[in-house]
mmCIF entry with sequence, helices, sheets and N, C-alpha, C, O atoms, coordinates in Angstrom:
data_MODEL
# 
_entry.id   MODEL 
# 
_entity.id                         1 
_entity.type                       polymer 
_entity.pdbx_number_of_molecules   1 
# 
_entity_poly.entity_id                      1 
_entity_poly.type                           'polypeptide(L)' 
_entity_poly.nstd_linkage                   no 
_entity_poly.nstd_monomer                   no 
_entity_poly.pdbx_seq_one_letter_code       
;(UNK)(UNK)(UNK)(UNK)(UNK)(UNK)(UNK)(UNK)(UNK)(UNK)(UNK)(UNK)(UNK)(UNK)(UNK)(UNK)
(UNK)(UNK)(UNK)(UNK)(UNK)(UNK)(UNK)(UNK)(UNK)(UNK)(UNK)(UNK)(UNK)(UNK)(UNK)(UNK)
(UNK)(UNK)(UNK)(UNK)(UNK)
;
_entity_poly.pdbx_seq_one_letter_code_can   XXXXXXXXXXXXXXXXXXXXXXXXXXXXXXXXXXXXX 
_entity_poly.pdbx_strand_id                 A 
# 
loop_
_entity_poly_seq.entity_id 
_entity_poly_seq.num 
_entity_poly_seq.mon_id 
_entity_poly_seq.hetero 
1 1  UNK n 
1 2  UNK n 
1 3  UNK n 
1 4  UNK n 
1 5  UNK n 
1 6  UNK n 
1 7  UNK n 
1 8  UNK n 
1 9  UNK n 
1 10 UNK n 
1 11 UNK n 
1 12 UNK n 
1 13 UNK n 
1 14 UNK n 
1 15 UNK n 
1 16 UNK n 
1 17 UNK n 
1 18 UNK n 
1 19 UNK n 
1 20 UNK n 
1 21 UNK n 
1 22 UNK n 
1 23 UNK n 
1 24 UNK n 
1 25 UNK n 
1 26 UNK n 
1 27 UNK n 
1 28 UNK n 
1 29 UNK n 
1 30 UNK n 
1 31 UNK n 
1 32 UNK n 
1 33 UNK n 
1 34 UNK n 
1 35 UNK n 
1 36 UNK n 
1 37 UNK n 
# 
_struct_asym.id          A 
_struct_asym.entity_id   1 
# 
_struct_conf.conf_type_id            HELX_P 
_struct_conf.id                      HELX_P1 
_struct_conf.pdbx_PDB_helix_id       AA1 
_struct_conf.beg_label_comp_id       UNK 
_struct_conf.beg_label_asym_id       A 
_struct_conf.beg_label_seq_id        32 
_struct_conf.pdbx_beg_PDB_ins_code   ? 
_struct_conf.end_label_comp_id       UNK 
_struct_conf.end_label_asym_id       A 
_struct_conf.end_label_seq_id        36 
_struct_conf.pdbx_end_PDB_ins_code   ? 
_struct_conf.beg_auth_comp_id        UNK 
_struct_conf.beg_auth_asym_id        A 
_struct_conf.beg_auth_seq_id         32 
_struct_conf.end_auth_comp_id        UNK 
_struct_conf.end_auth_asym_id        A 
_struct_conf.end_auth_seq_id         36 
_struct_conf.pdbx_PDB_helix_class    5 
_struct_conf.details                 ? 
_struct_conf.pdbx_PDB_helix_length   5 
# 
_struct_conf_type.id          HELX_P 
_struct_conf_type.criteria    ? 
_struct_conf_type.reference   ? 
# 
_struct_sheet.id               AA1 
_struct_sheet.type             ? 
_struct_sheet.number_strands   2 
_struct_sheet.details          ? 
# 
_struct_sheet_order.sheet_id     AA1 
_struct_sheet_order.range_id_1   1 
_struct_sheet_order.range_id_2   2 
_struct_sheet_order.offset       ? 
_struct_sheet_order.sense        anti-parallel 
# 
loop_
_struct_sheet_range.sheet_id 
_struct_sheet_range.id 
_struct_sheet_range.beg_label_comp_id 
_struct_sheet_range.beg_label_asym_id 
_struct_sheet_range.beg_label_seq_id 
_struct_sheet_range.pdbx_beg_PDB_ins_code 
_struct_sheet_range.end_label_comp_id 
_struct_sheet_range.end_label_asym_id 
_struct_sheet_range.end_label_seq_id 
_struct_sheet_range.pdbx_end_PDB_ins_code 
_struct_sheet_range.beg_auth_comp_id 
_struct_sheet_range.beg_auth_asym_id 
_struct_sheet_range.beg_auth_seq_id 
_struct_sheet_range.end_auth_comp_id 
_struct_sheet_range.end_auth_asym_id 
_struct_sheet_range.end_auth_seq_id 
AA1 1 UNK A 2  ? UNK A 4  ? UNK A 2  UNK A 4  
AA1 2 UNK A 10 ? UNK A 12 ? UNK A 10 UNK A 12 
# 
loop_
_atom_site.group_PDB 
_atom_site.id 
_atom_site.type_symbol 
_atom_site.label_atom_id 
_atom_site.label_alt_id 
_atom_site.label_comp_id 
_atom_site.label_asym_id 
_atom_site.label_entity_id 
_atom_site.label_seq_id 
_atom_site.pdbx_PDB_ins_code 
_atom_site.Cartn_x 
_atom_site.Cartn_y 
_atom_site.Cartn_z 
_atom_site.occupancy 
_atom_site.B_iso_or_equiv 
_atom_site.pdbx_formal_charge 
_atom_site.auth_seq_id 
_atom_site.auth_comp_id 
_atom_site.auth_asym_id 
_atom_site.auth_atom_id 
_atom_site.pdbx_PDB_model_num 
ATOM 1   N N  . UNK A 1 1  ? -105.895 96.959  -53.451 1.00 0.00 ? 1  UNK A N  1 
ATOM 2   C CA . UNK A 1 1  ? -107.244 96.830  -54.216 1.00 0.00 ? 1  UNK A CA 1 
ATOM 3   C C  . UNK A 1 1  ? -107.232 95.619  -55.088 1.00 0.00 ? 1  UNK A C  1 
ATOM 4   O O  . UNK A 1 1  ? -106.192 95.197  -55.592 1.00 0.00 ? 1  UNK A O  1 
ATOM 5   N N  . UNK A 1 2  ? -108.402 95.062  -55.260 1.00 0.00 ? 2  UNK A N  1 
ATOM 6   C CA . UNK A 1 2  ? -108.583 93.765  -55.993 1.00 0.00 ? 2  UNK A CA 1 
ATOM 7   C C  . UNK A 1 2  ? -109.575 93.938  -57.165 1.00 0.00 ? 2  UNK A C  1 
ATOM 8   O O  . UNK A 1 2  ? -110.527 94.707  -57.033 1.00 0.00 ? 2  UNK A O  1 
ATOM 9   N N  . UNK A 1 3  ? -109.390 93.273  -58.259 1.00 0.00 ? 3  UNK A N  1 
ATOM 10  C CA . UNK A 1 3  ? -110.340 93.251  -59.274 1.00 0.00 ? 3  UNK A CA 1 
ATOM 11  C C  . UNK A 1 3  ? -110.846 91.737  -59.326 1.00 0.00 ? 3  UNK A C  1 
ATOM 12  O O  . UNK A 1 3  ? -109.992 90.851  -59.311 1.00 0.00 ? 3  UNK A O  1 
ATOM 13  N N  . UNK A 1 4  ? -112.063 91.438  -59.380 1.00 0.00 ? 4  UNK A N  1 
ATOM 14  C CA . UNK A 1 4  ? -112.509 90.034  -59.486 1.00 0.00 ? 4  UNK A CA 1 
ATOM 15  C C  . UNK A 1 4  ? -113.256 89.821  -60.672 1.00 0.00 ? 4  UNK A C  1 
ATOM 16  O O  . UNK A 1 4  ? -114.214 90.526  -60.988 1.00 0.00 ? 4  UNK A O  1 
ATOM 17  N N  . UNK A 1 5  ? -112.790 88.762  -61.404 1.00 0.00 ? 5  UNK A N  1 
ATOM 18  C CA . UNK A 1 5  ? -113.430 88.402  -62.818 1.00 0.00 ? 5  UNK A CA 1 
ATOM 19  C C  . UNK A 1 5  ? -114.555 87.548  -62.616 1.00 0.00 ? 5  UNK A C  1 
ATOM 20  O O  . UNK A 1 5  ? -114.791 87.085  -61.500 1.00 0.00 ? 5  UNK A O  1 
ATOM 21  N N  . UNK A 1 6  ? -115.317 87.287  -63.682 1.00 0.00 ? 6  UNK A N  1 
ATOM 22  C CA . UNK A 1 6  ? -116.578 86.604  -63.683 1.00 0.00 ? 6  UNK A CA 1 
ATOM 23  C C  . UNK A 1 6  ? -116.346 85.204  -63.129 1.00 0.00 ? 6  UNK A C  1 
ATOM 24  O O  . UNK A 1 6  ? -117.285 84.641  -62.566 1.00 0.00 ? 6  UNK A O  1 
ATOM 25  N N  . UNK A 1 7  ? -115.112 84.574  -63.252 1.00 0.00 ? 7  UNK A N  1 
ATOM 26  C CA . UNK A 1 7  ? -114.887 83.189  -62.798 1.00 0.00 ? 7  UNK A CA 1 
ATOM 27  C C  . UNK A 1 7  ? -114.225 83.247  -61.422 1.00 0.00 ? 7  UNK A C  1 
ATOM 28  O O  . UNK A 1 7  ? -113.662 82.246  -60.979 1.00 0.00 ? 7  UNK A O  1 
ATOM 29  N N  . UNK A 1 8  ? -114.273 84.315  -60.778 1.00 0.00 ? 8  UNK A N  1 
ATOM 30  C CA . UNK A 1 8  ? -113.736 84.345  -59.407 1.00 0.00 ? 8  UNK A CA 1 
ATOM 31  C C  . UNK A 1 8  ? -112.150 84.634  -59.240 1.00 0.00 ? 8  UNK A C  1 
ATOM 32  O O  . UNK A 1 8  ? -111.614 84.639  -58.132 1.00 0.00 ? 8  UNK A O  1 
ATOM 33  N N  . UNK A 1 9  ? -111.532 84.847  -60.313 1.00 0.00 ? 9  UNK A N  1 
ATOM 34  C CA . UNK A 1 9  ? -110.108 85.138  -60.282 1.00 0.00 ? 9  UNK A CA 1 
ATOM 35  C C  . UNK A 1 9  ? -109.907 86.469  -59.652 1.00 0.00 ? 9  UNK A C  1 
ATOM 36  O O  . UNK A 1 9  ? -110.565 87.421  -60.070 1.00 0.00 ? 9  UNK A O  1 
ATOM 37  N N  . UNK A 1 10 ? -109.026 86.623  -58.647 1.00 0.00 ? 10 UNK A N  1 
ATOM 38  C CA . UNK A 1 10 ? -108.867 87.991  -58.037 1.00 0.00 ? 10 UNK A CA 1 
ATOM 39  C C  . UNK A 1 10 ? -107.491 88.596  -58.433 1.00 0.00 ? 10 UNK A C  1 
ATOM 40  O O  . UNK A 1 10 ? -106.466 87.951  -58.210 1.00 0.00 ? 10 UNK A O  1 
ATOM 41  N N  . UNK A 1 11 ? -107.452 89.675  -58.947 1.00 0.00 ? 11 UNK A N  1 
ATOM 42  C CA . UNK A 1 11 ? -106.136 90.294  -59.408 1.00 0.00 ? 11 UNK A CA 1 
ATOM 43  C C  . UNK A 1 11 ? -105.947 91.548  -58.552 1.00 0.00 ? 11 UNK A C  1 
ATOM 44  O O  . UNK A 1 11 ? -106.852 92.370  -58.399 1.00 0.00 ? 11 UNK A O  1 
ATOM 45  N N  . UNK A 1 12 ? -104.703 91.664  -57.985 1.00 0.00 ? 12 UNK A N  1 
ATOM 46  C CA . UNK A 1 12 ? -104.355 92.804  -57.136 1.00 0.00 ? 12 UNK A CA 1 
ATOM 47  C C  . UNK A 1 12 ? -103.837 93.930  -58.173 1.00 0.00 ? 12 UNK A C  1 
ATOM 48  O O  . UNK A 1 12 ? -103.199 93.641  -59.185 1.00 0.00 ? 12 UNK A O  1 
ATOM 49  N N  . UNK A 1 13 ? -104.187 95.248  -57.802 1.00 0.00 ? 13 UNK A N  1 
ATOM 50  C CA . UNK A 1 13 ? -103.612 96.228  -58.631 1.00 0.00 ? 13 UNK A CA 1 
ATOM 51  C C  . UNK A 1 13 ? -103.371 97.368  -57.728 1.00 0.00 ? 13 UNK A C  1 
ATOM 52  O O  . UNK A 1 13 ? -103.879 97.398  -56.607 1.00 0.00 ? 13 UNK A O  1 
ATOM 53  N N  . UNK A 1 14 ? -102.534 98.404  -58.226 1.00 0.00 ? 14 UNK A N  1 
ATOM 54  C CA . UNK A 1 14 ? -102.281 99.686  -57.690 1.00 0.00 ? 14 UNK A CA 1 
ATOM 55  C C  . UNK A 1 14 ? -102.460 100.704 -58.669 1.00 0.00 ? 14 UNK A C  1 
ATOM 56  O O  . UNK A 1 14 ? -102.054 100.520 -59.816 1.00 0.00 ? 14 UNK A O  1 
ATOM 57  N N  . UNK A 1 15 ? -103.069 101.837 -58.308 1.00 0.00 ? 15 UNK A N  1 
ATOM 58  C CA . UNK A 1 15 ? -103.360 102.893 -59.266 1.00 0.00 ? 15 UNK A CA 1 
ATOM 59  C C  . UNK A 1 15 ? -102.558 104.244 -58.702 1.00 0.00 ? 15 UNK A C  1 
ATOM 60  O O  . UNK A 1 15 ? -102.680 104.719 -57.573 1.00 0.00 ? 15 UNK A O  1 
ATOM 61  N N  . UNK A 1 16 ? -101.797 104.687 -59.664 1.00 0.00 ? 16 UNK A N  1 
ATOM 62  C CA . UNK A 1 16 ? -100.933 105.900 -59.415 1.00 0.00 ? 16 UNK A CA 1 
ATOM 63  C C  . UNK A 1 16 ? -101.123 106.910 -60.608 1.00 0.00 ? 16 UNK A C  1 
ATOM 64  O O  . UNK A 1 16 ? -101.246 106.582 -61.789 1.00 0.00 ? 16 UNK A O  1 
ATOM 65  N N  . UNK A 1 17 ? -101.125 108.136 -60.129 1.00 0.00 ? 17 UNK A N  1 
ATOM 66  C CA . UNK A 1 17 ? -101.135 109.274 -61.200 1.00 0.00 ? 17 UNK A CA 1 
ATOM 67  C C  . UNK A 1 17 ? -102.281 109.378 -62.151 1.00 0.00 ? 17 UNK A C  1 
ATOM 68  O O  . UNK A 1 17 ? -103.381 108.894 -61.883 1.00 0.00 ? 17 UNK A O  1 
ATOM 69  N N  . UNK A 1 18 ? -102.025 110.003 -63.252 1.00 0.00 ? 18 UNK A N  1 
ATOM 70  C CA . UNK A 1 18 ? -103.091 110.269 -64.324 1.00 0.00 ? 18 UNK A CA 1 
ATOM 71  C C  . UNK A 1 18 ? -102.590 109.864 -65.601 1.00 0.00 ? 18 UNK A C  1 
ATOM 72  O O  . UNK A 1 18 ? -101.401 109.567 -65.715 1.00 0.00 ? 18 UNK A O  1 
ATOM 73  N N  . UNK A 1 19 ? -103.433 109.818 -66.641 1.00 0.00 ? 19 UNK A N  1 
ATOM 74  C CA . UNK A 1 19 ? -103.120 109.511 -67.957 1.00 0.00 ? 19 UNK A CA 1 
ATOM 75  C C  . UNK A 1 19 ? -103.357 108.023 -68.276 1.00 0.00 ? 19 UNK A C  1 
ATOM 76  O O  . UNK A 1 19 ? -103.964 107.283 -67.502 1.00 0.00 ? 19 UNK A O  1 
ATOM 77  N N  . UNK A 1 20 ? -102.848 107.624 -69.457 1.00 0.00 ? 20 UNK A N  1 
ATOM 78  C CA . UNK A 1 20 ? -102.968 106.254 -69.949 1.00 0.00 ? 20 UNK A CA 1 
ATOM 79  C C  . UNK A 1 20 ? -102.346 105.218 -68.990 1.00 0.00 ? 20 UNK A C  1 
ATOM 80  O O  . UNK A 1 20 ? -101.245 105.414 -68.474 1.00 0.00 ? 20 UNK A O  1 
ATOM 81  N N  . UNK A 1 21 ? -103.030 104.188 -68.780 1.00 0.00 ? 21 UNK A N  1 
ATOM 82  C CA . UNK A 1 21 ? -102.455 103.149 -67.915 1.00 0.00 ? 21 UNK A CA 1 
ATOM 83  C C  . UNK A 1 21 ? -101.262 102.260 -68.539 1.00 0.00 ? 21 UNK A C  1 
ATOM 84  O O  . UNK A 1 21 ? -101.266 101.952 -69.731 1.00 0.00 ? 21 UNK A O  1 
ATOM 85  N N  . UNK A 1 22 ? -100.364 101.918 -67.758 1.00 0.00 ? 22 UNK A N  1 
ATOM 86  C CA . UNK A 1 22 ? -99.282  101.097 -68.039 1.00 0.00 ? 22 UNK A CA 1 
ATOM 87  C C  . UNK A 1 22 ? -99.421  99.803  -67.191 1.00 0.00 ? 22 UNK A C  1 
ATOM 88  O O  . UNK A 1 22 ? -99.542  99.923  -65.972 1.00 0.00 ? 22 UNK A O  1 
ATOM 89  N N  . UNK A 1 23 ? -99.412  98.626  -67.739 1.00 0.00 ? 23 UNK A N  1 
ATOM 90  C CA . UNK A 1 23 ? -99.617  97.375  -66.993 1.00 0.00 ? 23 UNK A CA 1 
ATOM 91  C C  . UNK A 1 23 ? -98.389  96.595  -66.934 1.00 0.00 ? 23 UNK A C  1 
ATOM 92  O O  . UNK A 1 23 ? -97.865  96.165  -67.961 1.00 0.00 ? 23 UNK A O  1 
ATOM 93  N N  . UNK A 1 24 ? -97.892  96.387  -65.732 1.00 0.00 ? 24 UNK A N  1 
ATOM 94  C CA . UNK A 1 24 ? -96.737  95.495  -65.480 1.00 0.00 ? 24 UNK A CA 1 
ATOM 95  C C  . UNK A 1 24 ? -97.130  94.147  -64.919 1.00 0.00 ? 24 UNK A C  1 
ATOM 96  O O  . UNK A 1 24 ? -97.845  94.129  -63.917 1.00 0.00 ? 24 UNK A O  1 
ATOM 97  N N  . UNK A 1 25 ? -96.756  93.093  -65.437 1.00 0.00 ? 25 UNK A N  1 
ATOM 98  C CA . UNK A 1 25 ? -97.180  91.804  -64.977 1.00 0.00 ? 25 UNK A CA 1 
ATOM 99  C C  . UNK A 1 25 ? -95.997  91.061  -64.277 1.00 0.00 ? 25 UNK A C  1 
ATOM 100 O O  . UNK A 1 25 ? -94.956  90.831  -64.891 1.00 0.00 ? 25 UNK A O  1 
ATOM 101 N N  . UNK A 1 26 ? -96.168  90.723  -63.090 1.00 0.00 ? 26 UNK A N  1 
ATOM 102 C CA . UNK A 1 26 ? -95.089  89.920  -62.376 1.00 0.00 ? 26 UNK A CA 1 
ATOM 103 C C  . UNK A 1 26 ? -94.967  88.466  -62.907 1.00 0.00 ? 26 UNK A C  1 
ATOM 104 O O  . UNK A 1 26 ? -95.960  87.772  -63.127 1.00 0.00 ? 26 UNK A O  1 
ATOM 105 N N  . UNK A 1 27 ? -93.761  88.070  -63.089 1.00 0.00 ? 27 UNK A N  1 
ATOM 106 C CA . UNK A 1 27 ? -93.726  86.713  -63.582 1.00 0.00 ? 27 UNK A CA 1 
ATOM 107 C C  . UNK A 1 27 ? -93.540  85.639  -62.487 1.00 0.00 ? 27 UNK A C  1 
ATOM 108 O O  . UNK A 1 27 ? -93.624  85.950  -61.299 1.00 0.00 ? 27 UNK A O  1 
ATOM 109 N N  . UNK A 1 28 ? -93.303  84.458  -62.863 1.00 0.00 ? 28 UNK A N  1 
ATOM 110 C CA . UNK A 1 28 ? -93.252  83.318  -61.901 1.00 0.00 ? 28 UNK A CA 1 
ATOM 111 C C  . UNK A 1 28 ? -92.135  83.597  -60.759 1.00 0.00 ? 28 UNK A C  1 
ATOM 112 O O  . UNK A 1 28 ? -92.353  83.321  -59.579 1.00 0.00 ? 28 UNK A O  1 
ATOM 113 N N  . UNK A 1 29 ? -91.016  84.124  -61.178 1.00 0.00 ? 29 UNK A N  1 
ATOM 114 C CA . UNK A 1 29 ? -89.874  84.290  -60.218 1.00 0.00 ? 29 UNK A CA 1 
ATOM 115 C C  . UNK A 1 29 ? -89.908  85.687  -59.527 1.00 0.00 ? 29 UNK A C  1 
ATOM 116 O O  . UNK A 1 29 ? -89.058  85.930  -58.669 1.00 0.00 ? 29 UNK A O  1 
ATOM 117 N N  . UNK A 1 30 ? -90.805  86.575  -59.842 1.00 0.00 ? 30 UNK A N  1 
ATOM 118 C CA . UNK A 1 30 ? -90.899  87.945  -59.286 1.00 0.00 ? 30 UNK A CA 1 
ATOM 119 C C  . UNK A 1 30 ? -92.267  88.105  -58.684 1.00 0.00 ? 30 UNK A C  1 
ATOM 120 O O  . UNK A 1 30 ? -93.256  87.544  -59.157 1.00 0.00 ? 30 UNK A O  1 
ATOM 121 N N  . UNK A 1 31 ? -92.299  88.927  -57.574 1.00 0.00 ? 31 UNK A N  1 
ATOM 122 C CA . UNK A 1 31 ? -93.490  89.261  -57.032 1.00 0.00 ? 31 UNK A CA 1 
ATOM 123 C C  . UNK A 1 31 ? -93.793  90.731  -57.428 1.00 0.00 ? 31 UNK A C  1 
ATOM 124 O O  . UNK A 1 31 ? -92.987  91.330  -58.139 1.00 0.00 ? 31 UNK A O  1 
ATOM 125 N N  . UNK A 1 32 ? -94.951  91.344  -56.982 1.00 0.00 ? 32 UNK A N  1 
ATOM 126 C CA . UNK A 1 32 ? -95.272  92.709  -57.398 1.00 0.00 ? 32 UNK A CA 1 
ATOM 127 C C  . UNK A 1 32 ? -94.361  93.719  -56.713 1.00 0.00 ? 32 UNK A C  1 
ATOM 128 O O  . UNK A 1 32 ? -94.280  94.857  -57.175 1.00 0.00 ? 32 UNK A O  1 
ATOM 129 N N  . UNK A 1 33 ? -93.686  93.366  -55.658 1.00 0.00 ? 33 UNK A N  1 
ATOM 130 C CA . UNK A 1 33 ? -92.801  94.298  -55.008 1.00 0.00 ? 33 UNK A CA 1 
ATOM 131 C C  . UNK A 1 33 ? -91.508  94.628  -55.978 1.00 0.00 ? 33 UNK A C  1 
ATOM 132 O O  . UNK A 1 33 ? -90.787  95.583  -55.691 1.00 0.00 ? 33 UNK A O  1 
ATOM 133 N N  . UNK A 1 34 ? -91.274  93.925  -56.974 1.00 0.00 ? 34 UNK A N  1 
ATOM 134 C CA . UNK A 1 34 ? -90.218  94.142  -57.982 1.00 0.00 ? 34 UNK A CA 1 
ATOM 135 C C  . UNK A 1 34 ? -90.424  95.565  -58.566 1.00 0.00 ? 34 UNK A C  1 
ATOM 136 O O  . UNK A 1 34 ? -89.462  96.308  -58.762 1.00 0.00 ? 34 UNK A O  1 
ATOM 137 N N  . UNK A 1 35 ? -91.732  95.934  -58.847 1.00 0.00 ? 35 UNK A N  1 
ATOM 138 C CA . UNK A 1 35 ? -92.037  97.151  -59.575 1.00 0.00 ? 35 UNK A CA 1 
ATOM 139 C C  . UNK A 1 35 ? -91.934  98.390  -58.727 1.00 0.00 ? 35 UNK A C  1 
ATOM 140 O O  . UNK A 1 35 ? -92.086  99.510  -59.214 1.00 0.00 ? 35 UNK A O  1 
ATOM 141 N N  . UNK A 1 36 ? -91.661  98.170  -57.384 1.00 0.00 ? 36 UNK A N  1 
ATOM 142 C CA . UNK A 1 36 ? -91.538  99.343  -56.524 1.00 0.00 ? 36 UNK A CA 1 
ATOM 143 C C  . UNK A 1 36 ? -90.412  100.226 -56.798 1.00 0.00 ? 36 UNK A C  1 
ATOM 144 O O  . UNK A 1 36 ? -90.488  101.424 -56.525 1.00 0.00 ? 36 UNK A O  1 
ATOM 145 N N  . UNK A 1 37 ? -89.293  99.669  -57.361 1.00 0.00 ? 37 UNK A N  1 
ATOM 146 C CA . UNK A 1 37 ? -88.026  100.312 -57.601 1.00 0.00 ? 37 UNK A CA 1 
ATOM 147 C C  . UNK A 1 37 ? -88.087  100.876 -58.958 1.00 0.00 ? 37 UNK A C  1 
ATOM 148 O O  . UNK A 1 37 ? -87.121  101.485 -59.417 1.00 0.00 ? 37 UNK A O  1 
# 
């Protein structure tokens, strides 16, 4: 799933479970797959 901002920037996100959200931001050396573990 993607969120697109007003300037056209697209952010990928995954939604799991219920409750308050927790945001993990992948850095330059890591991709989003890092958070799978």
